[in-house]
C-alpha positions as CSV (number, residue, x, y, z in Angstrom):
1,L,0.0,0.0,0.0
2,N,2.9,2.4,0.8
3,S,4.4,1.7,-2.7
4,F,1.0,2.4,-4.3
5,L,0.6,5.7,-2.4
6,N,4.2,6.8,-3.3
7,S,3.5,6.0,-6.9
8,L,0.2,7.8,-6.8
9,S,1.8,10.8,-5.2
10,N,4.3,11.0,-8.1
11,Q,1.7,10.5,-10.8
12,V,-0.8,13.1,-9.4
13,I,1.7,15.9,-10.0
14,P,1.6,16.0,-13.8
15,I,-2.1,15.2,-13.9
16,L,-2.9,18.2,-11.7
17,L,-0.3,20.4,-13.4
18,V,-1.9,20.0,-16.8
19,S,-5.3,21.0,-15.3
20,Y,-3.9,24.3,-14.2
21,F,-1.1,25.1,-16.6
22,A,-0.3,24.7,-20.4
23,T,0.8,21.3,-21.6
24,D,4.3,22.7,-22.5
25,I,4.8,23.6,-18.8
26,T,3.8,20.1,-17.8
27,G,6.2,18.8,-20.5
28,Q,9.0,20.9,-19.0
29,Y,8.2,19.5,-15.6
30,S,8.1,15.9,-16.9
31,M,11.5,16.3,-18.6
32,S,12.9,17.8,-15.4
33,Q,11.7,14.8,-13.4
34,T,12.9,12.3,-16.0
35,I,16.4,13.7,-15.9
36,L,16.5,14.1,-12.1
37,H,15.1,10.6,-11.4
38,L,17.7,8.9,-13.6
39,P,20.4,8.9,-10.9
40,I,17.8,8.0,-8.2
41,S,16.7,5.0,-10.2
42,L,20.3,4.0,-11.1
43,F,21.6,4.0,-7.5
44,S,18.6,3.5,-5.3
45,T,17.4,0.1,-6.8
46,T,20.7,-1.6,-6.1
47,L,21.3,0.3,-2.8
48,N,17.8,-0.5,-1.5
49,K,18.3,-4.2,-2.1
50,V,21.6,-4.2,-0.2
51,V,20.3,-2.1,2.6
52,Y,17.1,-4.1,3.0
53,S,19.0,-7.4,3.1
54,K,21.6,-6.1,5.6
55,L,19.1,-4.5,7.8
56,G,17.0,-7.6,7.9
57,E,20.0,-9.7,8.7
58,K,21.2,-7.3,11.5
59,N,17.7,-7.1,12.9
60,R,17.3,-10.9,13.0
61,D,20.7,-11.1,14.8
62,G,19.6,-8.6,17.3
63,E,22.3,-6.1,16.3
64,N,22.0,-2.3,16.8
65,L,20.8,-1.0,13.5
66,R,21.8,2.7,14.2
67,P,25.5,2.4,13.1
68,F,24.6,0.8,9.8
69,I,21.8,3.4,9.2
70,K,24.3,6.2,9.9
71,N,26.8,4.8,7.4
72,I,24.1,4.5,4.7
73,L,22.9,8.0,5.6
74,F,26.5,9.4,5.2
75,F,27.0,7.6,1.9
76,S,23.6,8.8,0.6
77,I,24.3,12.4,1.6
78,L,27.7,12.4,0.0
79,L,26.4,10.8,-3.2
80,S,23.4,13.1,-3.4
81,F,25.6,16.2,-3.3
82,I,27.9,14.8,-6.0
83,I,24.9,14.0,-8.2
84,F,22.7,17.0,-7.5
85,L,25.0,19.9,-6.7
86,P,25.7,20.7,-10.4
87,I,21.9,21.0,-11.0
88,L,21.6,23.4,-8.0
89,I,24.4,25.5,-9.3
90,A,23.8,25.5,-13.1
91,G,20.6,23.5,-13.8
92,P,19.2,25.7,-16.5
93,S,22.5,26.0,-18.3
94,I,23.1,22.2,-18.1
95,F,19.7,21.4,-19.5
96,S,20.1,23.9,-22.3
97,F,23.6,22.6,-23.2
98,V,22.7,18.9,-23.0
99,L,19.1,18.9,-24.3
100,G,18.9,22.2,-26.3
101,D,17.7,25.7,-25.5
102,K,14.0,24.7,-25.5
103,W,14.6,22.8,-22.2
104,Y,16.0,25.7,-20.3
105,T,12.8,26.0,-18.3
106,A,13.1,22.3,-17.3
107,G,16.5,23.2,-15.8
108,V,14.9,26.1,-13.9
109,Y,12.3,23.6,-12.5
110,S,15.0,21.1,-11.7
111,R,17.0,23.7,-9.8
112,I,13.9,24.5,-7.7
113,L,13.0,20.9,-7.1
114,T,16.6,19.6,-6.3
115,P,16.5,20.2,-2.5
116,W,13.4,17.9,-2.4
117,L,15.1,15.3,-4.6
118,I,18.2,15.4,-2.4
119,I,16.1,14.5,0.7
120,N,14.2,11.9,-1.3
121,F,17.5,10.3,-2.5
122,I,18.8,10.2,1.1
123,L,15.4,8.9,2.4
124,T,14.9,6.1,-0.1
125,P,17.4,3.5,1.2
126,I,16.6,4.4,4.8
127,T,12.9,3.6,4.5
128,S,13.8,-0.1,4.4
129,I,13.7,0.2,8.2
130,V,10.0,0.8,8.1
131,N,9.3,-2.8,6.8
132,I,12.1,-4.3,9.0
133,K,10.6,-2.7,12.1
134,N,6.9,-3.4,11.0
135,A,6.1,0.3,11.1
136,Q,4.1,0.3,7.9
137,K,1.2,2.2,9.5
138,G,3.6,5.2,10.2
139,G,4.9,5.0,6.7
140,F,1.4,4.9,5.3
141,L,0.6,8.1,7.4
142,F,3.6,9.9,6.0
143,N,2.7,8.9,2.4
144,I,-0.8,10.2,2.9
145,I,0.5,13.5,4.2
146,I,3.0,13.8,1.4
147,L,0.2,13.1,-1.2
148,I,-2.1,15.7,0.3
149,T,0.6,18.4,0.5
150,R,1.6,17.8,-3.1
151,I,-2.1,18.2,-4.2
152,I,-2.4,21.4,-2.0
153,S,0.8,22.8,-3.4
154,I,-0.3,22.4,-7.0
155,I,-3.8,23.8,-6.2
156,I,-2.3,26.9,-4.5
157,G,0.2,27.5,-7.3
158,G,-2.4,26.7,-10.0
159,L,-5.0,29.1,-8.5
160,R,-2.4,31.8,-8.5
161,N,-1.4,30.8,-12.1
162,D,2.2,30.7,-10.9
163,I,4.3,27.7,-11.9
164,I,7.4,28.9,-10.1
165,L,5.4,29.2,-6.9
166,T,4.0,25.7,-7.5
167,M,7.5,24.2,-8.0
168,A,8.7,26.0,-4.9
169,L,5.8,24.8,-2.8
170,L,6.4,21.2,-4.1
171,S,10.0,21.5,-3.1
172,I,9.5,23.0,0.3
173,T,6.7,20.6,1.3
174,G,8.9,17.7,-0.1
175,V,11.8,18.8,2.0
176,L,9.7,19.2,5.1
177,F,7.7,16.0,5.0
178,N,10.3,13.7,3.4
179,G,12.7,15.2,5.9
180,S,10.3,14.3,8.7
181,Y,9.9,10.8,7.3
182,L,13.7,10.5,7.2
183,I,14.1,11.6,10.8
184,W,11.3,9.2,11.9
185,S,12.9,6.3,9.9
186,I,16.3,7.0,11.6
187,R,14.6,6.9,15.0
188,L,13.2,3.5,14.2
189,S,16.7,2.2,14.0
190,K,17.3,2.9,17.7
191,D,17.7,-0.2,19.9
192,D,14.5,-1.5,21.3
């Protein structure tokens, strides 16, 4: 159910964007997300499998999970800055250079959304702890809140007809609520 909510939460954004903004704006957003999610997909799939396996093993053996979580957290933070710092610094120029001038706006959106994606990148492997510690109800609650805040962000920006405000609200709420989810997940790793 958590995976479904997470997927729904990602899919609702372009659906709502197109109802408030022109299709080219939604296209720019979609290109931004496609490019930004490439490194997330590339690294997180493998990392998640390793982390889930190791956490399960350590949990079964009664080991303290916190040191392992801290190591994964450090690695994810380091990797996220290596991957996303160029987008924060020069996103529009990078998109224009690599994809052509018509994708400059996708670079602007990417720059605005990058803080949220950094937190998401860091969070993704850590959320394995939710299943290991049988805390799916808490994960479900966070995913519901994240979905609702994304919808509200788009509605507010859409009613103001301001795509930059919309992107900023998505990023801010993404940082706040995914950051809260991250902190909660880390706390789950504490010895019982």
